[in-house]
C-alpha positions as a Markdown table, in Angstrom:
| # | Residue | x | y | z |
|---|---|---|---|---|
| 1 | Gln | 3.8 | 49.1 | -34.7 |
| 2 | Val | 1.8 | 46.2 | -36.8 |
| 3 | Gln | 1.2 | 47.0 | -40.4 |
| 4 | Leu | -0.7 | 45.2 | -42.7 |
| 5 | Glu | -1.3 | 45.6 | -46.6 |
| 6 | Glu | -3.8 | 43.8 | -48.6 |
| 7 | Ser | -3.5 | 42.9 | -52.4 |
| 8 | Gly | -5.2 | 40.6 | -54.7 |
| 9 | Gly | -8.4 | 42.2 | -55.3 |
| 10 | Gly | -9.8 | 42.6 | -58.5 |
| 11 | Leu | -13.1 | 42.2 | -61.2 |
| 12 | Val | -13.8 | 38.2 | -61.2 |
| 13 | Gln | -16.9 | 36.4 | -63.0 |
| 14 | Ala | -19.3 | 34.6 | -60.8 |
| 15 | Gly | -17.9 | 31.4 | -59.9 |
| 16 | Gly | -14.6 | 32.7 | -60.1 |
| 17 | Ala | -11.7 | 32.2 | -57.8 |
| 18 | Leu | -9.3 | 35.2 | -56.2 |
| 19 | Arg | -6.5 | 34.8 | -53.5 |
| 20 | Leu | -6.5 | 38.2 | -51.3 |
| 21 | Ala | -3.1 | 38.5 | -49.8 |
| 22 | Cys | -2.1 | 40.3 | -46.5 |
| 23 | Ala | 1.8 | 41.0 | -46.3 |
| 24 | Ala | 2.8 | 41.5 | -42.6 |
| 25 | Ser | 6.0 | 41.2 | -40.2 |
| 26 | Glu | 6.7 | 38.1 | -38.7 |
| 27 | Arg | 6.4 | 39.2 | -35.2 |
| 28 | Thr | 3.2 | 40.4 | -36.5 |
| 29 | Leu | 2.0 | 36.8 | -37.9 |
| 30 | Arg | 3.7 | 35.1 | -34.6 |
| 31 | Arg | 2.3 | 36.9 | -32.1 |
| 32 | Tyr | -1.6 | 38.3 | -33.3 |
| 33 | His | -4.6 | 37.1 | -34.7 |
| 34 | Ile | -5.5 | 37.7 | -38.5 |
| 35 | Ala | -8.7 | 38.0 | -39.5 |
| 36 | Trp | -10.5 | 39.5 | -42.4 |
| 37 | Phe | -13.3 | 41.6 | -42.9 |
| 38 | Arg | -15.3 | 42.9 | -45.9 |
| 39 | Gln | -17.8 | 46.1 | -46.5 |
| 40 | Ser | -20.0 | 46.6 | -49.4 |
| 41 | Pro | -21.5 | 50.1 | -49.8 |
| 42 | Gly | -24.1 | 51.2 | -47.4 |
| 43 | Lys | -22.9 | 47.6 | -45.0 |
| 44 | Glu | -21.6 | 47.3 | -42.0 |
| 45 | Arg | -18.2 | 46.2 | -41.7 |
| 46 | Glu | -18.3 | 42.1 | -41.3 |
| 47 | Phe | -16.5 | 39.5 | -40.3 |
| 48 | Val | -15.2 | 36.9 | -43.0 |
| 49 | Ala | -12.3 | 34.2 | -41.6 |
| 50 | Ser | -9.9 | 34.2 | -38.9 |
| 51 | Leu | -6.3 | 32.6 | -38.2 |
| 52 | Ser | -5.3 | 32.3 | -34.7 |
| 53 | Trp | -1.5 | 33.6 | -33.6 |
| 54 | Asn | -0.5 | 29.6 | -34.3 |
| 55 | Gly | -2.2 | 28.7 | -36.9 |
| 56 | Asn | -4.1 | 26.3 | -35.5 |
| 57 | Asp | -7.6 | 27.6 | -35.4 |
| 58 | Lys | -9.3 | 29.1 | -37.9 |
| 59 | Phe | -13.2 | 30.4 | -38.5 |
| 60 | Tyr | -15.3 | 31.5 | -41.1 |
| 61 | Ala | -18.1 | 33.8 | -41.9 |
| 62 | Asn | -21.4 | 31.2 | -42.6 |
| 63 | Ser | -21.9 | 32.8 | -45.9 |
| 64 | Val | -18.2 | 31.9 | -47.1 |
| 65 | Lys | -17.5 | 28.8 | -45.1 |
| 66 | Gly | -16.7 | 26.1 | -47.7 |
| 67 | Arg | -15.6 | 28.4 | -50.7 |
| 68 | Phe | -13.1 | 30.9 | -48.8 |
| 69 | Thr | -9.8 | 29.7 | -46.7 |
| 70 | Ile | -7.9 | 31.4 | -45.2 |
| 71 | Ser | -4.0 | 30.2 | -44.6 |
| 72 | Arg | -0.5 | 31.9 | -44.0 |
| 73 | Asp | 2.8 | 31.2 | -45.0 |
| 74 | Leu | 5.1 | 32.1 | -42.3 |
| 75 | Ala | 8.4 | 32.1 | -45.0 |
| 76 | Lys | 6.8 | 34.4 | -46.6 |
| 77 | Asn | 4.9 | 36.6 | -43.9 |
| 78 | Met | 1.8 | 36.5 | -45.5 |
| 79 | Val | -1.4 | 35.7 | -44.8 |
| 80 | Tyr | -4.3 | 34.4 | -47.3 |
| 81 | Leu | -7.5 | 34.4 | -48.0 |
| 82 | Leu | -8.3 | 32.2 | -51.1 |
| 83 | Met | -11.8 | 33.0 | -52.4 |
| 84 | Asp | -13.7 | 30.2 | -54.6 |
| 85 | Asn | -16.9 | 30.0 | -56.2 |
| 86 | Leu | -17.6 | 33.9 | -55.5 |
| 87 | Lys | -20.8 | 35.1 | -55.7 |
| 88 | Pro | -22.1 | 38.8 | -56.7 |
| 89 | Glu | -22.4 | 39.4 | -53.5 |
| 90 | Asp | -19.0 | 38.5 | -52.1 |
| 91 | Thr | -18.2 | 42.5 | -53.7 |
| 92 | Ala | -16.2 | 44.3 | -51.2 |
| 93 | Val | -13.7 | 45.9 | -49.8 |
| 94 | Tyr | -11.8 | 43.5 | -47.6 |
| 95 | Tyr | -9.9 | 44.6 | -45.4 |
| 96 | Cys | -7.1 | 42.5 | -43.4 |
| 97 | Ser | -6.6 | 43.1 | -39.3 |
| 98 | Ala | -4.6 | 42.3 | -36.3 |
| 99 | Asp | -5.4 | 41.7 | -32.8 |
| 100 | Leu | -3.7 | 40.4 | -29.8 |
| 101 | Tyr | -6.8 | 38.5 | -28.4 |
| 102 | Gly | -8.9 | 37.9 | -31.7 |
| 103 | Ser | -11.3 | 40.9 | -30.6 |
| 104 | Ile | -14.4 | 41.3 | -33.3 |
| 105 | Thr | -12.8 | 44.6 | -32.9 |
| 106 | Pro | -9.2 | 44.4 | -34.3 |
| 107 | Asp | -6.8 | 46.9 | -33.6 |
| 108 | Tyr | -5.1 | 47.5 | -36.5 |
| 109 | Trp | -6.3 | 47.4 | -39.8 |
| 110 | Gly | -5.2 | 47.5 | -43.7 |
| 111 | Gln | -6.2 | 49.8 | -46.2 |
| 112 | Gly | -8.2 | 47.4 | -48.2 |
| 113 | Thr | -8.8 | 45.8 | -51.6 |
| 114 | Gln | -11.6 | 46.2 | -53.6 |
| 115 | Val | -13.0 | 42.7 | -54.8 |
| 116 | Thr | -15.9 | 43.0 | -57.5 |
| 117 | Val | -17.9 | 39.5 | -58.6 |
| 118 | Ser | -19.9 | 40.7 | -61.7 |
| 119 | Ser | -22.9 | 38.4 | -62.2 |
């Protein structure tokens, strides 16, 4: 059973920063690709960033490249999404996901955490 739990969302002004965290078991982090997605009201869920199971490969959506950084800390069983220079259009519910093969439709999801960026 893969369980994911996000934290770290909140309200921030444009230009500010937030760090989201995704808690998972060590087994999950060592076997599964972890990805962050987001969904804004009235929009489809979209890919944000991903990290391969071995931590070697990272991918970002063009809209966040250069501003967001995905990383992990195996000692703490955490995957992080550091979001810098936030924009109002980054406002969304952010979800952590896990998939064995790095699918764009991951098998496992967290409950989500709200990020609101005010202008």
